[in-house]
Steps between C-alpha positions, in 0.01 A plus 500: 500500500509307824195459719470773767519281812803285403676813375424680826630206702822497300556871569420453868746210534770717343410787737533266798837378374625858453378592848695209648809617313445850639488366856815293447681795348402725791614240751835484321533878506458529122251783529507615138406148390235483772347823369512374142335166580241672721399729216484205260285304745257790536475544122435132443244473781305793356520346154369171642201687640438677169520176302264330747262791452484431128774715350641326195820698449698718738795699371530733800815483714435799725380408850301823516322424173437138597354616834280753324375231262434258788311767697264548204396136545522463878465796736722329760799599285425872534733521802792445260400813312482691828848382597627617161395857581722502807800348324506698176 
């Protein structure tokens, strides 16, 4: 298993790349791709946080579940759970 910090950095770099792709897609009017890359970026950023926090394996792909897991570690993520209540 990889070390937590290098693994977290790798996930964060991928999240940043996906976010850039989302912005480019939106600028080009490819909104379905922008939405897809945005969701991927959010997933990967949350996974980066969880790996940095010491998680060794993450098999979750649901943003809601990732946010719930992150909020158990850091209370600042609780706002994501509140937003979920208004969306679902």
